[in-house]
C-alpha positions in Angstrom: 2.3 -21.0 -10.3 3.4 -19.7 -13.7 0.0 -17.8 -13.7 0.7 -16.2 -10.4 4.1 -15.0 -11.5 2.7 -13.7 -14.8 0.0 -11.8 -12.8 2.7 -10.3 -10.5 4.9 -9.2 -13.5 2.2 -7.4 -15.2 2.1 -4.7 -12.5 5.5 -3.5 -13.8 4.5 -1.7 -17.0 7.1 1.2 -16.7 9.2 1.5 -19.9 12.5 3.1 -18.9 13.5 4.5 -22.4 10.1 6.1 -23.2 8.5 7.4 -19.8 9.5 9.6 -16.9 10.1 7.5 -13.8 7.5 8.0 -11.2 8.5 8.8 -7.6 6.3 8.7 -4.5 6.8 9.0 -0.7 4.9 7.8 2.3 6.0 9.7 5.5 4.9 8.6 8.9 5.1 11.4 11.4 4.4 11.0 15.1 2.0 13.5 16.7 2.6 14.5 20.5 1.6 16.8 23.2 3.9 19.5 24.5 5.0 16.9 27.0 6.0 14.4 24.2 3.1 12.0 24.9 0.8 10.5 22.2 -2.1 12.9 21.5 -5.7 11.9 22.2 -7.6 10.1 19.4 -10.3 12.9 19.3 -7.6 15.3 18.2 -6.7 13.1 15.3 -10.3 12.7 14.3 -10.9 16.4 14.5 -8.0 16.8 12.1 -9.9 15.0 9.3 -12.9 17.4 9.9 -10.5 20.3 9.5 -9.1 18.8 6.3 -12.5 18.6 4.9 -12.9 22.3 5.3 -9.6 22.6 3.3 -11.1 20.7 0.4 -10.1 17.1 1.2 -12.4 14.2 0.6 -12.8 12.1 3.8 -13.1 8.3 4.2 -14.4 6.4 7.2 -13.2 2.9 8.0 -16.1 0.5 7.4 -15.0 -1.6 10.4 -14.4 1.0 13.2 -16.5 3.9 11.8 -13.6 6.2 12.3 -12.2 8.8 9.9 -9.0 7.2 8.5 -8.3 9.0 5.3 -8.4 12.6 3.7 -7.4 12.8 0.0 -7.1 15.6 -2.4 -6.6 15.3 -6.2 -3.1 16.4 -7.3 -3.7 17.7 -10.8 0.1 17.9 -11.3 0.7 14.2 -10.6 2.1 11.9 -13.1 -0.5 9.3 -12.2 2.0 6.6 -13.1 0.9 4.3 -10.2 -2.8 4.8 -11.2 -2.7 7.0 -8.1 -3.4 10.7 -8.5 -4.3 11.8 -4.9 -2.3 13.3 -2.0 -3.6 11.5 1.1 -3.3 12.1 4.8 -4.2 9.0 6.9 -3.1 7.1 10.1 -0.7 4.3 10.6 -1.0 1.2 12.9 -1.0 3.7 15.7 -3.5 6.5 15.5 -1.0 8.9 16.8 1.2 8.6 13.7 -0.1 10.5 10.8 1.0 9.4 7.4 1.4 11.8 4.4 1.3 9.8 1.2 1.9 11.9 -2.0 0.7 11.3 -5.5 3.7 10.3 -7.7 5.7 12.9 -9.4 8.6 12.9 -11.8 11.1 14.9 -9.8 11.9 15.7 -6.2 11.3 19.4 -6.4 7.7 18.7 -7.1 7.5 16.3 -4.2 9.0 18.9 -1.9 6.6 21.6 -3.1 3.5 19.5 -2.2 5.1 18.1 1.0 5.8 21.6 2.3 2.2 22.6 1.5 0.5 19.7 3.2 2.8 20.0 6.2 1.8 23.7 6.4 -1.8 22.6 6.9 -0.9 20.1 9.5 1.4 22.3 11.4 -1.2 25.0 11.6 -3.8 22.6 12.8 -1.7 21.0 15.5 -0.3 24.2 16.7 -3.9 25.2 17.5 -4.1 22.0 19.5 -0.9 22.6 21.4 0.7 19.5 19.7 3.9 18.9 17.8 4.7 16.9 14.6 8.0 15.1 14.8 10.7 14.4 12.2 11.5 11.4 14.2 11.2 7.6 13.9 9.3 6.5 17.0 7.0 8.0 19.8 9.5 9.3 22.4 7.5 8.9 25.6 4.3 6.8 25.5 4.9 3.1 25.8 3.3 1.1 23.0 0.0 -0.8 23.7 -3.2 -2.0 22.1 -4.7 1.2 23.4 -2.9 3.1 20.7 -4.0 0.9 17.9 -5.9 2.6 15.0 -8.7 0.0 14.9 -8.9 -0.8 11.3 -9.7 -4.5 10.7 -6.4 -5.5 9.3 -4.5 -3.9 12.1 -6.8 -5.6 14.8 -5.8 -9.0 13.2 -2.1 -8.4 14.1 -2.7 -9.7 17.7 -3.8 -13.0 16.0 -0.4 -13.2 14.3 1.7 -12.4 17.3 1.2 -14.1 20.7 4.5 -13.1 22.3 5.0 -10.6 25.3 8.9 -10.1 25.2 8.5 -6.4 25.3 4.8 -5.5 25.9 3.2 -7.1 29.1 0.1 -9.0 28.5 -2.0 -6.4 30.2 -1.2 -3.9 27.4 -1.4 -6.2 24.4 1.1 -8.2 22.4 4.5 -7.3 21.0 2.8 -6.6 17.5 1.6 -3.5 19.2 5.2 -2.2 19.1 4.1 -0.9 15.8 1.7 1.6 17.3 4.6 3.9 18.0 6.9 3.6 15.1 7.3 6.0 12.2 9.3 5.4 9.0 10.3 7.3 5.9 9.3 5.2 2.9 9.4 5.8 -0.8 8.3 4.2 -4.0 10.4 4.3 -7.3 8.8 3.1 -10.4 10.9 0.3 -12.0 10.7 -1.5 -15.3 10.7 -5.4 -15.4 14.4 -5.6 -16.0 15.2 -3.5 -13.0 12.6 -4.7 -10.4 14.4 -7.8 -9.0 17.8 -6.1 -9.3 16.7 -3.1 -7.4 15.1 -5.2 -4.6 18.3 -7.2 -4.1 20.6 -4.2 -4.2 18.5 -2.1 -1.7 18.1 -4.9 0.6 21.7 -5.9 0.6 23.0 -2.5 1.5 20.3 -1.7 3.9 22.9 -1.5 6.6 24.5 1.5 5.2 21.1 3.2 4.6 20.2 2.6 8.2 23.7 3.8 9.4 23.0 7.1 7.8 19.4 7.4 8.8 19.0 5.9 12.2 16.6 8.1 14.2 14.8 6.4 17.1 16.9 5.9 20.1 14.7 7.8 22.5 11.5 6.1 23.4 9.4 5.3 26.6 10.8 8.5 27.9 14.5 7.4 28.0 17.5 6.8 25.7 17.7 3.0 24.7 21.4 2.6 24.8 21.0 -0.8 22.8 19.8 0.6 19.6 19.9 3.8 17.5 17.3 2.4 15.0 14.9 1.0 17.6 12.0 1.0 15.0 13.9 -1.3 12.7 14.7 -3.7 15.7 11.1 -3.7 16.7 10.2 -5.6 13.5 12.5 -8.4 14.7 10.4 -8.6 18.0 6.8 -8.1 16.6 6.3 -11.5 14.8 8.9 -13.9 16.0 7.3 -16.8 14.3 7.3 -15.0 10.9 11.0 -13.9 10.7 11.1 -14.8 7.0 8.6 -11.9 6.4 10.7 -9.2 8.0 14.1 -7.6 7.4 16.3 -8.8 4.5 15.1 -11.7 2.4 17.4 -13.8 0.2 18.7 -12.8 -3.0 16.2 -13.4 -5.8 17.2 -14.5 -9.3 13.7 -13.8 -10.9 10.2 -13.0 -10.4 9.5 -16.6 -9.9 11.8 -17.0 -7.0 10.3 -13.9 -5.5 6.8 -15.1 -5.6 7.7 -18.6 -4.5 9.3 -17.0 -1.3 6.0 -15.2 -0.6 4.1 -18.4 -1.0 6.1 -19.9 1.9 4.7 -17.4 4.3 2.4 -18.8 7.0 -1.2 -18.2 6.0 -2.5 -14.7 6.6 -5.6 -12.8 5.6 -7.9 -12.7 2.5 -10.8 -10.5 1.8 -14.4 -11.6 0.9 -17.3 -9.2 0.7 -15.5 -6.4 2.3 -14.4 -8.4 5.4 -10.9 -9.8 6.2 -10.8 -13.5 6.9 -7.8 -15.3 8.5 -6.9 -18.6 6.9 -6.9 -21.7 9.1 -5.4 -25.2 9.1 -2.6 -24.5 6.5 1.1 -24.4 6.9 1.8 -21.9 4.1 0.0 -19.6 1.7 1.1 -22.1 -1.0 -0.9 -24.8 0.7 -3.8 -22.5 0.9 -3.9 -21.7 -2.7 -3.0 -25.1 -4.3 -4.1 -27.9 -1.9 -7.8 -27.4 -1.4 -10.9 -26.3 -3.2 -12.2 -24.8 0.0 -10.5 -23.7 3.2 -11.6 -22.9 6.8 -11.4 -19.4 7.8 -12.3 -17.1 10.8 -13.4 -13.7 11.0 -12.0 -11.2 13.5 -14.8 -12.2 15.9 -14.0 -15.8 15.6 -16.9 -16.9 13.5 -16.0 -19.6 10.9 -16.2 -19.2 7.2 -15.6 -21.3 4.2 -13.1 -19.8 1.7 -12.5 -20.7 -1.8 -8.9 -19.8 -2.8 -8.5 -17.4 -5.7 -5.4 -16.6 -7.6 -5.9 -12.9 -7.0 -5.6 -13.5 -3.3 -1.8 -13.0 -3.7 -2.5 -9.3 -3.5 -3.3 -9.7 0.2 0.0 -11.4 0.8 2.2 -8.7 -0.5 1.5 -6.1 2.2 2.7 -8.6 4.7 6.2 -8.9 3.2 7.8 -6.4 5.5 11.1 -6.6 3.8 13.6 -3.5 4.1 12.7 -3.2 0.3 10.0 -5.0 -1.5 8.2 -5.1 -4.8 4.8 -3.6 -5.1 3.1 -4.8 -8.5 -0.1 -2.7 -7.7 2.1 0.4 -8.4 4.9 -1.1 -10.4 7.5 0.1 -7.9 10.1 -1.0 -5.5 9.3 0.3 -2.0 12.3 1.2 0.3 11.1 0.9 3.8 13.9 0.6 6.5 14.7 4.2 7.3 13.3 6.0 10.4 11.5 9.3 9.8 14.1 12.0 9.2 14.5 15.4 10.9 12.5 18.4 9.7 14.1 19.9 6.5 15.8 16.6 5.7 12.7 14.4 4.8 13.6 13.9 1.3 17.0 12.4 1.9 15.6 8.9 1.8 13.8 9.2 -1.5 16.9 11.0 -3.0 19.3 8.3 -1.9 17.0 5.5 -3.2 16.3 7.2 -6.5 20.0 7.9 -7.2 20.9 4.4 -6.4 18.3 3.0 -8.9 19.3 5.4 -11.6 22.8 4.2 -11.2 22.0 0.5 -10.9 25.0 -1.1 -12.5 27.4 0.9 -10.4 25.5 0.1 -7.2 25.6 -3.6 -8.1 29.3 -3.6 -8.5 29.6 -1.8 -5.2 27.4 -4.6 -3.6 29.7 -7.3 -5.2 32.7 -5.9 -3.4 31.7 -7.9 -0.3 30.3 -11.3 0.6 26.6 -11.2 1.7 27.6 -12.2 5.3 29.6 -8.9 5.6 26.5 -6.9 4.5 24.2 -8.7 7.0 26.6 -8.2 9.8 26.8 -4.5 8.8 23.0 -4.1 9.1 23.0 -5.6 12.6 25.7 -3.2 13.7 24.0 -0.2 12.0 20.7 -0.9 13.9 22.6 -0.9 17.2 25.3 1.7 16.7 24.4 3.9 13.6 27.7 5.2 12.2 29.8 4.7 15.3 30.9 1.2 14.3 34.2 -0.2 13.3 34.8 -3.1 11.1 38.1 -4.8 10.8 40.0 -3.9 7.6 37.1 -1.7 6.3 36.7 2.1 6.3 33.0 2.7 7.1 33.1 6.4 6.1 34.8 5.3 2.7 31.8 3.0 2.2 29.2 5.6 3.0 30.8 8.1 0.7 31.1 5.7 -2.2 27.3 4.7 -1.8 26.4 8.5 -1.7 28.6 9.2 -4.7 26.8 6.4 -6.7 23.5 7.9 -5.8 24.7 11.5 -6.7 25.9 10.3 -10.1 22.6 8.6 -10.7 20.7 11.8 -9.8 23.1 13.9 -12.0 22.3 11.8 -14.9 18.6 13.1 -14.6 19.9 16.7 -15.0 17.3 18.0 -12.6 19.7 19.1 -9.8 18.1 16.6 -7.4 21.5 15.8 -6.0 21.0 18.8 -3.6 18.9 16.6 -1.4 21.9 14.3 -0.7 23.8 17.1 1.1 22.5 16.4 4.7 23.8 12.8 4.2 27.1 13.9 3.2 27.4 16.2 6.2 26.4 13.2 8.4 29.4 11.3 7.1 31.7 14.3 7.5 30.8 14.6 11.3 30.2 10.8 11.7 26.8 11.3 13.3 23.4 10.2 12.3 20.1 11.8 13.5 20.0 9.3 16.4 23.1 10.8 17.8 21.6 14.2 17.8 18.4 12.8 19.5 20.5 11.3 22.3 22.5 14.4 22.8 19.5 16.7 22.9 17.6 14.4 25.3 20.6 14.1 27.7 21.4 17.8 27.6 17.8 19.1 28.0 15.4 16.4 28.5 12.2 16.1 26.6 11.8 19.7 26.1 15.0 20.2 24.1 14.5 17.0 22.3 11.0 18.2 21.1 12.5 21.6 20.2 15.0 20.0 17.9 12.8 17.4 16.2 9.5 19.2 15.8 8.3 20.6 12.5 7.5 24.4 12.8 6.0 27.0 10.5 9.5 28.0 9.5 10.1 24.5 8.2 7.0 24.5 6.1 6.9 28.2 4.9 6.5 29.0 1.2 9.5 31.3 1.4 11.7 28.5 2.6 10.5 26.3 -0.2 11.1 28.8 -2.9 14.7 29.2 -1.7 15.2 25.4 -1.6 14.1 25.1 -5.2 16.2 28.0 -6.4 19.2 26.4 -4.6 18.5 23.0 -6.0 18.5 24.5 -9.6 21.8 26.2 -9.2 23.9 24.3 -6.8 26.2 21.5 -7.3 26.9 19.0 -4.6 
């Protein structure tokens, strides 16, 4: 166990006092037809061919034979995650394009590259009569196994989820809810002293973050009046026998307690000779690693394999810790994961808020300590359902939101890069007490799918170089 913890900690090599902090984003973006339906798979495959013509290097999935990745060297990247490529890939659903940017040291550099890549994507999909959405879920097409991007790891999801509470058996299992969801995720490099603290803090106040950024109430062609952050609720329904792997984990007091919690997960996958193998006959990953010299496993096709446990197999467990915020030792980062994709022109609100809170950690922790954990957990449940339109006896929700934003703003101001400009949309949302989900509902009810798509689609105006120049100039000379 001690060796596992030591290996885990080694990934966090960042030295706060001597290095610029690395920042990365992973933006999942639904692609739809002019009627709001998921695009056909050939259009996504042709995108990769188009990107190759623009200088990207392509990668095919060894399992499915389909194009799954286009990457391009980012010469300006910090390279702090040992990752220097800007990548365009697909998510669990083939109709969700994911933009993964190489790490940078400031938000303006991230915006510059994001605008450039989105310009390429918008131009291509305009030619296909398709739209890219700044939105957290596919608005019309019902989730199913037919939408799955058939990477081997994703195909195994069906073996981890055998429920049909939402998706009927004829269309798959509830894990296929993930084929239509789209989140706005970010990675912030942290040092060893910050890592556990940042994870605890971000998870605890996930309710406030969801409140501000809920953006997935319209799906299956209708408003779901139960939830404003439907995509976050889906995680609770995908793997009902693995609830300790989703949402908000307990408070951790050390790297040791974090790793110990991961080891209590039910066995999942390991990889041998380029193939994933599902571990069989063990109650936990801990049992798999420590109880046997050799373990029974099965391939996706059901063939039996004998597996010798290896300490390095922990790396295959980490991607299945679907917490609101989790540690990623491969990059030495904390990854914030709970927010829906944001509307066009407001994509960087998530990373700005996360970065600011981490840069002002002590104040953020004092803020968390104002309330008991039960309060924060109840707030998260209410936020998933109602966004900002909630009341809590004896507590001013707008005051809490402003306090959190002010903490993040102070953190960004300490960096002296004028990055606090990216928090402006969040302050505006508090002022009008509406999150993007409220706009989505209003648009759909007023003008149906047509108006909804008009309000949430990326356009050439959103990704023009002129707009970017203005944004950078503003960010250098404005004070929130």
